[in-house]
MDTraj code that builds the backbone (N, CA, C; nanometers):
import mdtraj as md
import numpy as np

residues = "VAL GLN LEU GLN ALA CYS GLY GLY GLY LEU VAL GLN ALA GLY GLY PHE LEU ARG LEU SER CYS ALA ALA TYR GLY ARG THR PHE GLY LEU TYR ALA MET ASN TRP PHE ARG GLN ALA PRO GLY LYS GLU ARG GLU PHE VAL ALA ALA VAL SER TRP ASP GLY VAL SER THR TYR TYR ALA ASP SER VAL LYS GLY ARG PHE THR ILE SER ARG GLU SER ALA LYS ASN THR VAL TYR LEU GLN MET ASN SER LEU LYS PRO GLU ASP THR ALA VAL TYR TYR CYS ALA VAL ASP TYR SER GLY LEU LEU ARG THR ARG GLY GLU LEU MET ASP TYR TRP GLY LYS GLY THR GLN VAL THR VAL SER SER".split()
xyz = np.array([
    [0.5849, 5.7491, 8.6957],
    [0.5768, 5.6044, 8.6718],
    [0.5568, 5.5789, 8.5233],
    [0.6341, 5.4870, 8.4717],
    [0.6166, 5.4432, 8.3328],
    [0.5822, 5.2952, 8.3333],
    [0.4845, 5.2607, 8.2518],
    [0.4401, 5.1224, 8.2419],
    [0.4645, 5.0723, 8.1011],
    [0.5233, 4.9560, 8.0897],
    [0.5526, 4.8974, 7.9591],
    [0.4902, 4.7595, 7.9515],
    [0.3898, 4.7465, 7.8664],
    [0.3230, 4.6180, 7.8475],
    [0.3819, 4.5468, 7.7270],
    [0.3893, 4.4151, 7.7363],
    [0.4370, 4.3363, 7.6225],
    [0.3771, 4.1968, 7.6315],
    [0.3992, 4.1189, 7.5261],
    [0.3498, 3.9822, 7.5244],
    [0.2341, 3.9588, 7.4306],
    [0.1848, 4.0651, 7.3681],
    [0.0757, 4.0476, 7.2741],
    [0.1216, 3.9778, 7.1483],
    [0.0255, 3.9457, 7.0625],
    [0.0592, 3.8803, 6.9379],
    [-0.0642, 3.8234, 6.8716],
    [-0.0391, 3.7391, 6.7710],
    [-0.1459, 3.6732, 6.6958],
    [-0.1543, 3.5276, 6.7387],
    [-0.2745, 3.4835, 6.7727],
    [-0.2924, 3.3462, 6.8185],
    [-0.4261, 3.2947, 6.7659],
    [-0.4355, 3.1652, 6.7464],
    [-0.5612, 3.1058, 6.7016],
    [-0.6578, 3.0902, 6.8197],
    [-0.7833, 3.0882, 6.7878],
    [-0.8852, 3.0668, 6.8902],
    [-0.8549, 2.9382, 6.9667],
    [-0.8718, 2.9459, 7.0968],
    [-0.8392, 2.8330, 7.1826],
    [-0.6980, 2.8361, 7.2358],
    [-0.6170, 2.9243, 7.1817],
    [-0.4781, 2.9344, 7.2238],
    [-0.4605, 3.0200, 7.3471],
    [-0.3350, 3.0517, 7.3764],
    [-0.3064, 3.1277, 7.4963],
    [-0.1943, 3.2273, 7.4703],
    [-0.1944, 3.3296, 7.5548],
    [-0.0890, 3.4300, 7.5569],
    [-0.0675, 3.4740, 7.7007],
    [0.0497, 3.5238, 7.7283],
    [0.0785, 3.5804, 7.8599],
    [0.1302, 3.7217, 7.8419],
    [0.0570, 3.8156, 7.8942],
    [0.0978, 3.9543, 7.8902],
    [0.1722, 3.9882, 8.0193],
    [0.2654, 4.0797, 8.0068],
    [0.3327, 4.1306, 8.1249],
    [0.3388, 4.2823, 8.1172],
    [0.3496, 4.3425, 8.2313],
    [0.3559, 4.4884, 8.2382],
    [0.4533, 4.5242, 8.3490],
    [0.5608, 4.5894, 8.3121],
    [0.6621, 4.6296, 8.4089],
    [0.6485, 4.7780, 8.4396],
    [0.6592, 4.8118, 8.5661],
    [0.6512, 4.9513, 8.6087],
    [0.7898, 5.0036, 8.6407],
    [0.8183, 5.1230, 8.5911],
    [0.9469, 5.1859, 8.6138],
    [0.9241, 5.3209, 8.6818],
    [1.0180, 5.3523, 8.7690],
    [1.0071, 5.4802, 8.8379],
    [0.9605, 5.4591, 8.9814],
    [0.8562, 5.5282, 9.0173],
    [0.8044, 5.5202, 9.1533],
    [0.7619, 5.3784, 9.1881],
    [0.7998, 5.3296, 9.3033],
    [0.7633, 5.1964, 9.3476],
    [0.6122, 5.1839, 9.3563],
    [0.5618, 5.0734, 9.3085],
    [0.4167, 5.0595, 9.3031],
    [0.3663, 4.9533, 9.3988],
    [0.4499, 4.9162, 9.4959],
    [0.4195, 4.8028, 9.5811],
    [0.2834, 4.7989, 9.6448],
    [0.2285, 4.9118, 9.6934],
    [0.1020, 4.9073, 9.7647],
    [-0.0165, 4.9394, 9.6752],
    [0.0038, 4.9449, 9.5469],
    [-0.1007, 4.9870, 9.4556],
    [-0.1623, 4.8698, 9.3825],
    [-0.2876, 4.8843, 9.3517],
    [-0.3543, 4.7848, 9.2706],
    [-0.3081, 4.7996, 9.1260],
    [-0.3115, 4.6888, 9.0553],
    [-0.2753, 4.6898, 8.9143],
    [-0.3906, 4.6323, 8.8342],
    [-0.4147, 4.6916, 8.7202],
    [-0.5303, 4.6525, 8.6391],
    [-0.4903, 4.6271, 8.4949],
    [-0.5725, 4.5501, 8.4301],
    [-0.5677, 4.5354, 8.2847],
    [-0.7017, 4.5802, 8.2265],
    [-0.6915, 4.6565, 8.1215],
    [-0.8079, 4.6978, 8.0437],
    [-0.7822, 4.6592, 7.8984],
    [-0.8850, 4.6662, 7.8168],
    [-0.8677, 4.6405, 7.6745],
    [-0.9640, 4.7270, 7.5953],
    [-0.9249, 4.7512, 7.4703],
    [-1.0103, 4.8271, 7.3801],
    [-1.0063, 4.7648, 7.2423],
    [-1.1207, 4.7192, 7.1974],
    [-1.1338, 4.6610, 7.0650],
    [-1.1685, 4.7716, 6.9656],
    [-1.1387, 4.7509, 6.8381],
    [-1.1705, 4.8525, 6.7370],
    [-1.3179, 4.8902, 6.7384],
    [-1.3449, 5.0184, 6.7447],
    [-1.4818, 5.0653, 6.7415],
    [-1.5586, 5.0493, 6.8705],
    [-1.4912, 5.0033, 6.9743],
    [-1.5587, 4.9822, 7.1018],
    [-1.4932, 5.0651, 7.2112],
    [-1.5654, 5.0824, 7.3191],
    [-1.5098, 5.1543, 7.4323],
    [-1.4125, 5.0662, 7.5097],
    [-1.3240, 5.1319, 7.5797],
    [-1.2315, 5.0599, 7.6657],
    [-1.3106, 4.9871, 7.7744],
    [-1.2675, 4.8661, 7.8080],
    [-1.3364, 4.7905, 7.9112],
    [-1.2379, 4.7279, 8.0094],
    [-1.2856, 4.7135, 8.1297],
    [-1.2079, 4.6516, 8.2355],
    [-1.1922, 4.5026, 8.2082],
    [-1.0738, 4.4495, 8.2410],
    [-1.0489, 4.3067, 8.2244],
    [-1.0243, 4.2392, 8.3592],
    [-0.9250, 4.2905, 8.4340],
    [-0.8896, 4.2249, 8.5597],
    [-0.8125, 4.3221, 8.6479],
    [-0.8158, 4.2951, 8.7781],
    [-0.7428, 4.3766, 8.8750],
    [-0.6827, 4.2860, 8.9817],
    [-0.5690, 4.3287, 9.0357],
    [-0.5034, 4.2532, 9.1423],
    [-0.4619, 4.3503, 9.2512],
    [-0.4774, 4.3079, 9.3760],
    [-0.4441, 4.3937, 9.4897],
    [-0.2939, 4.4098, 9.5042],
    [-0.2552, 4.5009, 9.5924],
    [-0.1144, 4.5333, 9.6087],
    [-0.0326, 4.4126, 9.6509],
    [-0.0930, 4.3206, 9.7252],
    [-0.0200, 4.2042, 9.7733],
    [-0.0434, 4.0805, 9.6877],
    [-0.1195, 4.0962, 9.5819],
    [-0.1439, 3.9836, 9.4925],
    [-0.2458, 3.8835, 9.5442],
    [-0.3030, 3.9095, 9.6586],
    [-0.3945, 3.8130, 9.7197],
    [-0.5343, 3.8218, 9.6603],
    [-0.5805, 3.9426, 9.6402],
    [-0.7171, 3.9623, 9.5901],
    [-0.7156, 3.9943, 9.4420],
    [-0.8094, 3.9347, 9.3713],
    [-0.8239, 3.9601, 9.2285],
    [-0.9712, 3.9804, 9.1948],
    [-0.9928, 4.0433, 9.0813],
    [-1.1290, 4.0652, 9.0343],
    [-1.1277, 4.0633, 8.8827],
    [-1.2298, 4.0006, 8.8223],
    [-1.2311, 3.9824, 8.6778],
    [-1.3639, 4.0271, 8.6179],
    [-1.3559, 4.0701, 8.4946],
    [-1.4771, 4.0917, 8.4174],
    [-1.5409, 3.9557, 8.3903],
    [-1.6713, 3.9537, 8.3834],
    [-1.7415, 3.8273, 8.3598],
    [-1.6978, 3.7616, 8.2293],
    [-1.6630, 3.8430, 8.1318],
    [-1.6286, 3.7911, 7.9999],
    [-1.4994, 3.7117, 7.9982],
    [-1.4151, 3.7301, 8.0994],
    [-1.2861, 3.6602, 8.1004],
    [-1.2716, 3.5662, 8.2198],
    [-1.3669, 3.5688, 8.3095],
    [-1.3592, 3.4882, 8.4302],
    [-1.3472, 3.3400, 8.3951],
    [-1.2527, 3.2739, 8.4581],
    [-1.2300, 3.1328, 8.4319],
    [-1.1323, 3.1061, 8.3189],
    [-1.0998, 3.2101, 8.2420],
    [-1.0056, 3.1939, 8.1307],
    [-0.8775, 3.2736, 8.1517],
    [-0.8898, 3.3901, 8.2137],
    [-0.7751, 3.4763, 8.2366],
    [-0.7354, 3.4723, 8.3839],
    [-0.6059, 3.4889, 8.4079],
    [-0.5555, 3.4959, 8.5445],
    [-0.4595, 3.6132, 8.5566],
    [-0.4865, 3.7012, 8.6517],
    [-0.3973, 3.8138, 8.6769],
    [-0.3123, 3.7817, 8.7992],
    [-0.1865, 3.8203, 8.7933],
    [-0.0967, 3.7996, 8.9058],
    [0.0084, 3.9089, 8.9042],
    [0.0811, 3.9198, 9.0138],
    [0.1857, 4.0211, 9.0168],
    [0.3068, 3.9694, 9.0930],
    [0.4191, 4.0263, 9.0568],
    [0.5448, 3.9950, 9.1214],
    [0.6034, 4.1273, 9.1674],
    [0.5729, 4.1624, 9.2900],
    [0.6078, 4.2952, 9.3390],
    [0.7570, 4.3213, 9.3393],
    [0.8369, 4.2184, 9.3640],
    [0.9819, 4.2363, 9.3667],
    [1.0336, 4.2841, 9.2310],
    [0.9623, 4.2490, 9.1251],
    [1.0016, 4.2899, 8.9903],
    [0.9125, 4.4007, 8.9365],
    [0.8237, 4.4529, 9.0215],
    [0.7303, 4.5571, 8.9773],
    [0.6585, 4.5176, 8.8487],
    [0.6140, 4.3965, 8.8438],
    [0.5543, 4.3437, 8.7217],
    [0.4197, 4.2781, 8.7497],
    [0.3262, 4.3007, 8.6607],
    [0.1964, 4.2342, 8.6673],
    [0.1784, 4.1516, 8.5403],
    [0.1127, 4.0393, 8.5530],
    [0.0944, 3.9477, 8.4414],
    [-0.0544, 3.9248, 8.4152],
    [-0.0836, 3.8878, 8.2917],
    [-0.2178, 3.8440, 8.2569],
    [-0.2045, 3.7181, 8.1717],
    [-0.2335, 3.6048, 8.2319],
    [-0.2334, 3.4784, 8.1597],
    [-0.3699, 3.4622, 8.0949],
    [-0.3708, 3.4497, 7.9640],
    [-0.4959, 3.4412, 7.8896],
    [-0.5043, 3.3063, 7.8201],
    [-0.5974, 3.2246, 7.8630],
    [-0.6179, 3.0916, 7.8069],
    [-0.7519, 3.0850, 7.7331],
    [-0.7666, 2.9837, 7.6522],
    [-0.8922, 2.9625, 7.5782],
    [-0.9363, 3.0912, 7.5092],
    [-0.8447, 3.1519, 7.4397],
    [-0.8738, 3.2802, 7.3770],
    [-0.9797, 3.2681, 7.2687],
    [-1.0595, 3.3726, 7.2580],
    [-1.1681, 3.3785, 7.1603],
    [-1.1448, 3.4979, 7.0681],
    [-1.1999, 3.4951, 6.9486],
    [-1.1863, 3.6109, 6.8589],
    [-1.2331, 3.7411, 6.9241],
    [-1.3320, 3.7337, 7.0090],
    [-1.3817, 3.8552, 7.0742],
    [-1.2858, 3.9103, 7.1794],
    [-1.1777, 3.8384, 7.2071],
    [-1.0748, 3.8912, 7.2964],
    [-0.9773, 3.9822, 7.2219],
    [-0.9902, 3.9884, 7.0913],
    [-0.9029, 4.0742, 7.0117],
    [-0.9183, 4.2201, 7.0532],
    [-0.8063, 4.2812, 7.0896],
    [-0.8081, 4.4189, 7.1387],
    [-0.6657, 4.4629, 7.1681],
    [-0.6512, 4.5914, 7.1939],
    [-0.5276, 4.6417, 7.2521],
    [-0.5439, 4.6339, 7.4027],
    [-0.4486, 4.5719, 7.4685],
    [-0.4548, 4.5529, 7.6133],
    [-0.3628, 4.6536, 7.6817],
    [-0.4167, 4.7171, 7.7849],
    [-0.3436, 4.8189, 7.8594],
    [-0.3344, 4.7809, 8.0063],
    [-0.2194, 4.8076, 8.0653],
    [-0.2090, 4.7938, 8.2099],
    [-0.2195, 4.9324, 8.2728],
    [-0.2617, 4.9344, 8.3967],
    [-0.2822, 5.0610, 8.4656],
    [-0.2569, 5.0438, 8.6146],
    [-0.2112, 5.1523, 8.6756],
    [-0.1860, 5.1560, 8.8195],
    [-0.2980, 5.2332, 8.8890],
    [-0.3448, 5.1801, 8.9985],
    [-0.4479, 5.2467, 9.0794],
    [-0.3897, 5.2712, 9.2185],
    [-0.3547, 5.3948, 9.2485],
    [-0.2923, 5.4275, 9.3755],
    [-0.3849, 5.4078, 9.4955],
    [-0.5133, 5.3972, 9.4713],
    [-0.6040, 5.3791, 9.5847],
    [-0.5816, 5.2441, 9.6522],
    [-0.5281, 5.1492, 9.5758],
    [-0.5112, 5.0153, 9.6312],
    [-0.6373, 4.9311, 9.6264],
    [-0.7473, 4.9940, 9.5831],
    [-0.8738, 4.9206, 9.5754],
    [-0.8843, 4.8490, 9.4415],
    [-0.9687, 4.7504, 9.4341],
    [-0.9934, 4.6811, 9.3080],
    [-1.1108, 4.7509, 9.2403],
    [-1.0778, 4.8420, 9.1510],
    [-1.1784, 4.9239, 9.0848],
    [-1.1779, 4.8956, 8.9363],
    [-1.2900, 4.9181, 8.8731],
    [-1.3042, 4.8796, 8.7330],
    [-1.3176, 4.9981, 8.6376],
    [-1.3247, 5.1182, 8.6888],
    [-1.3452, 5.2350, 8.6047],
    [-1.2118, 5.2926, 8.5599],
    [-1.1928, 5.2995, 8.4313],
    [-1.0663, 5.3451, 8.3780],
    [-1.0302, 5.4869, 8.4192],
    [-1.1293, 5.5720, 8.4350],
    [-1.1004, 5.7121, 8.4682],
    [-1.0435, 5.7277, 8.6089],
    [-1.0500, 5.6220, 8.6880],
    [-0.9959, 5.6265, 8.8235],
    [-0.8496, 5.5834, 8.8305],
    [-0.7972, 5.5303, 8.7211],
    [-0.6597, 5.4859, 8.7200],
    [-0.5653, 5.6062, 8.7186],
    [-0.4452, 5.5849, 8.7753],
    [-0.3503, 5.6949, 8.7873],
    [-0.2462, 5.6979, 8.6756],
    [-0.2038, 5.5832, 8.6303],
    [-0.1065, 5.5759, 8.5215],
    [-0.1454, 5.4625, 8.4273],
    [-0.1101, 5.4825, 8.3001],
    [-0.1407, 5.3847, 8.1965],
    [-0.0155, 5.3490, 8.1178],
    [-0.0107, 5.2234, 8.0742],
    [0.0903, 5.1823, 7.9794],
    [0.0420, 5.2104, 7.8383],
    [0.1270, 5.1867, 7.7404],
    [0.0946, 5.2175, 7.6013],
    [0.0138, 5.1095, 7.5315],
    [0.0051, 4.9940, 7.5866],
    [-0.0785, 4.8910, 7.5279],
    [-0.0031, 4.7936, 7.4405],
    [-0.0583, 4.6747, 7.4299],
    [-0.0032, 4.5706, 7.3444],
    [-0.1194, 4.5030, 7.2723],
    [-0.0988, 4.4772, 7.1423],
    [-0.2072, 4.4236, 7.0587],
    [-0.2197, 4.2728, 7.0756],
    [-0.3409, 4.2281, 7.0975],
    [-0.3733, 4.0855, 7.0997],
    [-0.4747, 4.0595, 6.9895],
    [-0.4421, 3.9669, 6.8996],
    [-0.5316, 3.9316, 6.7903],
    [-0.5572, 3.7822, 6.7935],
    [-0.6842, 3.7450, 6.8001],
    [-0.7228, 3.6044, 6.8053],
    [-0.7981, 3.5717, 6.6775],
    [-0.7433, 3.4803, 6.6003],
    [-0.8062, 3.4432, 6.4738],
    [-0.8993, 3.3241, 6.4939],
    [-1.0036, 3.3203, 6.4133],
    [-1.1025, 3.2122, 6.4271],
    [-1.0663, 3.0932, 6.3408],
])
top = md.Topology()
chain = top.add_chain()
for i, resn in enumerate(residues, 1):
    res = top.add_residue(resn, chain, resSeq=i)
    for name in ("N", "CA", "C"):
        top.add_atom(name, md.element.get_by_symbol(name[0]), res)
traj = md.Trajectory(xyz[None], top)
């Protein structure tokens, strides 16, 4: 499985971005999809997860109410709509596949990772 994330960029505080992550290769239909991020000098952290059917979602407290994760299984794609962006959201964002199908937050449990896309929020 190969994951390709895109949609990052530079945006002012209060703005929005939409990230997408397309999966190529093995069908990922029954798997959970996650977004993580890593800011300079900080550890990677969980952002959001969506179940295989797109019905269940889970968010980090830091993004709850501002970010929305969704997926389009027919296109093997997961999205992260990020609104009301803050400078502290600046990071490289990574998508990941979790074959367990569970909504888990630990990066070491993920099975595949994308290469990441940079999000920079200016104040």
